[in-house]
Every structure is written in C-alpha cells, then in structure tokens.
C-alpha positions in Angstrom: 107.2 70.3 61.0 103.7 69.0 60.0 103.6 66.6 57.1 101.4 67.3 54.2 98.6 65.0 52.8 100.0 62.3 50.6 97.7 60.4 48.3 97.9 56.7 48.8 99.0 57.1 52.4 95.8 55.6 53.7 94.7 58.9 55.1 92.2 61.3 53.6 92.6 65.1 53.3 90.6 65.6 56.5 93.2 63.7 58.5 91.3 60.4 58.9 93.4 57.3 58.4 92.5 53.6 58.1 88.8 54.3 57.7 88.4 55.2 61.4 86.2 58.2 62.0 88.7 60.0 64.2 91.5 62.5 63.6 95.1 61.3 63.1 96.3 62.8 66.4 93.6 61.0 68.4 94.2 57.6 66.6 97.9 58.0 67.1 97.6 58.9 70.8 95.2 56.1 71.6 97.3 53.5 69.8 100.5 54.7 71.4 98.8 54.6 74.8 97.8 51.0 74.3 101.3 50.1 73.1 102.8 51.8 76.1 100.8 49.7 78.5 102.4 46.6 77.0 105.8 48.2 76.8 105.7 49.2 80.5 104.7 45.7 81.5 107.4 44.2 79.3 110.1 46.5 80.7 109.2 46.5 84.4 106.6 43.9 85.5 109.3 41.2 85.7 110.8 43.2 88.6 107.8 42.2 90.7 106.5 39.0 89.1 109.7 37.2 87.9 112.3 38.5 90.3 113.1 35.0 91.6 113.5 33.5 88.1 116.7 33.6 86.0 117.2 36.8 84.0 116.8 35.0 80.7 113.3 33.8 81.6 112.3 37.3 82.4 113.9 38.5 79.1 111.9 35.9 77.1 108.6 36.8 78.9 109.3 40.4 78.3 110.0 39.9 74.6 106.7 38.1 74.3 104.9 41.0 75.8 106.9 43.4 73.7 105.7 41.7 70.5 102.2 43.0 71.3 103.6 46.5 71.9 105.2 46.5 68.5 102.0 45.3 66.8 100.3 48.4 68.1 103.1 50.9 68.1 104.2 50.4 64.4 100.7 51.2 63.1 100.4 54.1 65.5 103.6 55.7 64.2 102.7 55.0 60.6 99.4 56.8 61.1 101.0 59.6 63.0 103.7 60.1 60.4 101.1 60.9 57.7 100.7 64.3 59.4 103.4 64.8 62.0 107.2 64.9 62.0 109.3 62.3 63.7 110.3 64.7 66.5 106.6 65.4 67.2 105.9 61.7 67.4 108.9 61.1 69.7 107.9 63.8 72.2 104.3 62.6 72.1 105.5 59.1 72.8 107.6 60.3 75.8 104.6 62.1 77.4 102.4 59.1 76.9 105.1 56.9 78.4 105.2 59.1 81.6 101.4 59.1 81.7 101.3 55.3 81.6 104.3 54.7 83.8 103.4 56.9 86.7 100.2 55.0 87.7 102.0 51.7 86.9 104.8 52.6 89.3 102.5 53.8 92.0 99.8 51.2 91.9 101.4 48.1 90.5 105.0 48.4 91.8 104.0 50.3 94.9 106.7 52.9 94.4 106.4 56.3 96.1 105.6 59.4 93.9 108.3 62.0 94.4 107.8 65.7 93.7 111.0 65.6 91.5 109.2 63.2 89.2 106.4 65.7 88.7 108.8 68.5 87.9 110.6 66.4 85.3 107.2 65.5 83.7 106.4 69.1 83.4 109.7 69.7 81.5 108.6 66.9 79.1 105.2 68.6 78.7 107.1 71.8 77.8 108.8 69.9 75.1 105.4 69.0 73.6 104.6 72.7 73.4 107.8 73.5 71.5 107.5 70.7 68.9 103.8 71.4 68.2 103.7 75.2 68.5 104.6 75.9 64.9 101.9 73.6 63.7 99.3 75.3 65.9 100.3 78.7 64.7 100.2 77.6 61.1 96.7 76.0 61.3 
C-alpha cells in the first residue's frame, strides 16, 4: 500500500525528499544499494580476509563496517517510507541484496554461480511485482 504525502515529512508532493532532485524510489534504491555494499562486506568479507583471526576480531571488524551500512540504510528507509509501505521496502531491500551479493560472491569470494541461485532470484523478483502492482495500477 502506497503511503500518502505527509506535510513535514521532508518530502514534497512530487515525491522529492531531502532537497535532492530525484524521485523517492530512486533515492531509496541508490541509498539501499550503497548500504548493501557495506552490509555484504560486513557479513561475508571476513570469511576471506579474517579467516585465520579469532571470531571476535572478525565480529568487531564486521560491526565497524556495519556502522556505515546503518548510516546509509536508516535514511534510505526513512525516505522510502514517505511513499512506500514497509512490505514494499523489505522486498526492494531483498532484491538489492541479491543484486549486490551475486557479483560479490562470484568476483570477490570466487564462488561458482549455480543455476538454482538464478531461479531463486527470479522468485524474489516476482515478489517485487506482487508488492508494487497495486501501486502501479493506482497511479
């Protein structure tokens, strides 16, 4: 369910938030993509870079990286929530996560890409359709 314009939300009636000349969906998507880069490194880079260190060192380094993820993710969700529901934001986040994670796993962690992963990703893309379709037909 799309959110309606709220005076004082930091967004204008045209959907621009924070004084940036771009639509809410684009701002949200770009910020969530940036936050996901940090999140992916926080969650998985220690498997390659810190695998010989004690787990608590990896955890502390990961928490340090995750701080930057939250500094971007919180504003992204606040901007997105001015026009989109929480379910829409969550599904958008999952698609972005897969989009960032796939190249990270292949190129950084040197993991093989399996066809099953692609099919699973298509299912998540289907979820995007279902959570945004009522908004598209209403607009």
